[in-house]
N, C-alpha and C positions, 0 to 999 in steps of 0.2 A: 957350435960347444955343446960337451953332454956335461950336465949339471947333477951334480951327484949328491943325492937326500939320505942322512943316514936314518933306518929303521930301526924299529924295536919291535922285538921279536917277543911276544909273551903269549906262555905255552897256556894252553885250557887243558889239557889232559895229559895222560902220559904220550900220547902221540900228536896233538894237536897243538897249532898254531894259530896266532894271530898278529898280523903285520901294522905298526903302528907308524906314522911319520907327524912332526911337526909342521903347521901351514900358516899362513899369517890371514886374518879377514881383517881389513879395515886396520891393520897395523897390529892386532891382536892376536898372541898367540894359542890356535887349533888343534885339537888331538881329532886325527883322523888315521880311519880305519882305511888300510890299504885293501882293495877287494874285484880281482879282475872278473868276477863271476858278476858283478854288480853292472847295471846295462848303463848306469850314468853316476854323476858324481851329486850326490845329495847332503843337505845339513839337517840336524836335528830342529824341528822348529820352535822348542820352548826353548833351548842353550843358545839358538841365534840371535837373540834380543841384544845381550851382552856383548856382539861386535858390529852395533848398531849405533849410531850417534845419539838417535829418536829411539827409544823403547815402542816396538809395534805393539799392537793388542791385537792387531790383523792382519793377514798379509793377503796379497793378490792372491786368486784360485787360479792355478793351473788347469788347463783345459785338456788335461789326460788325467786316467788315475793309474797308479806305480802298481806294481808289483813287486815281491820279495820282502828280502829282512822278515820273513818267517811269518808274513802275512798274505792272503789269496790277491786282494786288492787293498787300496786305500788312499786316501785323498791328499792331492798334492798343492800346495803353494807354490809364490814363489816370490823373491825380493830381489834387488840390484847394489850386489857390494861393489863400494867404491873401488876397492882391491882386494884381491884374493892373489897371495903370493906361495908358489912351492920353493923356496930356496931363492934362487935369480931369476924364476921364470913367474912373470909379472901377470896378472892379466886385470884389465882395468876396467870395470863397468860390468862384473861378471854378474848376468842371470842365474841367480843358484835357487835349485829347487828346494824347496822344503818338506820334509816329512816329519810324522809322526815318529820318533824313536824312543818313546818311553819305555816299551817292553825292552828295548836290546840295552838300556842303559839300566832298567831294574836290574837284568840278568848279570851284567858286567858288576855289579855294584854287589850284588852276592857272592861273589867270586872272585872279589877284593880286588878287580880291577879298573882302572880310571875311566869316566864314561867319554865317550865318543863325542864330537859336536858335528861329526859326520863320517861320508865314506868318499873315497878316492875312487871312483868309478873307470869301468873301461873305455870310457867318453875320451877322456882325457890321457889316458894310458896309452889307448890308441893312438891320440892323434900326437903323440910327442912320443913315438915309437917305445916306452918303457922295457926298461929291461929290471930285474928284479935278481939282485948279486946274494943268495944265501948267506954265503962262504964269509963273504965281508960287508953284510946286513947293509945291504943300498940299494935304493931306487935309483935306476941312472933314466933321466929324460935326456931326449935329442932336442934342442933346440935347432938343430937344423931343418926342422919341421917346419916351412913358414908358407900359410893360407893354403895350408890342406896340399901342397906338393912336398913330397919323401925328397932331398937331399942324400947322398950317396957318401959318408966321409970315409 
């Protein structure tokens, strides 16, 4: 099964765009940036508490430093989402990596753009053999990928 997720294309400059999708974390809508250059799917540590039943003031430290998002290295943490859904794709007990994305959201705010809750990275895009259809503004995920094995359809 191929699932199709609507993409919101937001223009940054005359020739620059960012792609966004809606996802759900524990049943609440999340705004995610689709970033094929991001190695992992990550979430903003300050915004993630709105998705958790118990508002956490601290999270478990993740044992590796992360790079990207306009910085050389940053400390990362993790938490577990009961559910993380991208359209019909439902991931249960999803171990989420958390980063401080305040600098990104500050920039977005200055540009009049909605703040992001996270970044959909190449780990999940690759796992589900994602295709971005710019003409139709759709992100397509291949649900025939099971247990790391790719099935031809």
